[in-house]
N, C-alpha and C positions, 0 to 999 in steps of 0.2 A: 161511219165516223160519228154520227149523231148519237148512237147508242153508247159509244165509248165516252164521248164528252159528257153525257148525262150520268154515266156510271162513275165518272171522276168527280162529279158534283156540280157541274155547271149547267144551268137550265136556260141560259140566254139564247139570243139569236145567233144563228150560224149561216154564213153565206159562202159563196165561192168567188175568188178573185185571182188575179194574175200573181200577186204576191200576198202571202198570209200576213194578217195584222189583227190587232185587238184595238178597239176604240171604246172609250168609256165616257158617257155623258153624265153619269152618276153611278153610284154603287148599285142602283136598282136597274140601270140600263147600260149593260156592258155587252158588246157584240164582237164576235170573232169571224174571221174569214180563213179559208184554207185554199190551197192550190192543189191541183191533181194533174197527173200525166197519164196518158193512155197506155204507155209502155212500161209503167212501174207503179206499184201500189204503195210501197212503204213510205216514201217521202211525204206523201199527202197525209198519211196517218200520223207520222212523227210530227209534222208541222202543226197538225190539228191538236195533238196532245200538248205541244209547246204553247200554242196560243191559248189553250184551256188554262195552262198555268198562269199566264198573264191575267186572264179573265177571272180566275178564282181569287187572285190577289186583289184586283180592282173591286170585285164584288164584296169583299170583306172589309173594305175601308168604310169608316162611318160616313154618313150622308151629310154631316154638317161641314161648313166651310173652314173650320179651324185647320191651320197648316199641319198640325200633328195628325190629322186624318187624311192627309194626301200621301201619295206614293213618296217614299223616302228618297229614292234615286233610281236612275235607270239600272244601276248595278244591282240593287235589291230586286227591282222588277225582273231583270233577266235571271237572277238566281232562282226566283220562284218558278219561272217558266222552264228553266233548264232542269230544276228538280223534277218536275213532272215528266218532261221529255226524256231525260237521261236516266234518272234513278227509278222512276216508275215504269215508263214506256219501254225501257230496255231490259227490264227485269224478267227473270224466269216466271214468277207468279203472274205477271201481266200476260205473258204468252200462254201460260196454262189456262188462263181465263179467256183469252181472245183468239187463240190458235184455231179452234174449231170454226169460229165465225169467219176468219180470214180464209180458211180452206173452202168453206161453203160459198162465200161471196166472190172471192177473187180467183178461185180455181187453183189455189196453191196445193201441191201434193206433198208438202213437207210436214213432218211431225212438229209438235210444239217445241221440242228441243232443237230441231233443225232450223226452225224459224228463229228461235232465240240466238243461235250461233250465227245465222246469216245477218241478222240486224246488228250484231255486235262485232262484225268483221272489220278489221282495220285495213284501210285503203287510202292511199294518197288522193287528194283532189283539190281543185281550186275554189270550190264553192263552199263557203262556210256552213250554210244551212244544211248541206248534204254531207258534212264532215262526220267522221266517226268519233268515238269517245276519246281516242288519243290525239287526233289532229285538231279537233274543234278548239280546245284551249290554246293550241299553237296559233290558230287563226286569230283568236282574240288577243293574244300577246303581241303578235305582229301588228295588228290593227291599232292597238293602244300605243305601241311604240311609234308607229308612223304618225299617228295623230298628235302625240305629244311633241314629236320633233317638228312637225309642221307649225304648231302653235308656238 
């Protein structure tokens, strides 16, 4: 994961936690965490790429205290992390670049194309951060609707 994060352009601190998150003390001190499972390798990598998106966004904010140099909104923040996770991390060029490393380190016997197809598989699920490209937005729509109705 560290090699992927660095290749995407983030040089900050990386740790492991139960739930992945990004924290920023300043644009010069941004840290990410990732979660991993023994029985499955992809969610840890996808979560790390997602948190890298948050970290890249935070790292590129100016260091002064002016409000224009702070994160615009959680929506913009999430759009940046989802761009990296979904548009970069699920792309064929990503898997052409990292497929060999996944085979080497994780014992995966699939080709780059087979890995690409597997990580882009559509499958129902209850956990948003493990949702596929089709159902992830549906999780967000449902959550937004419920939150709006509660407030």
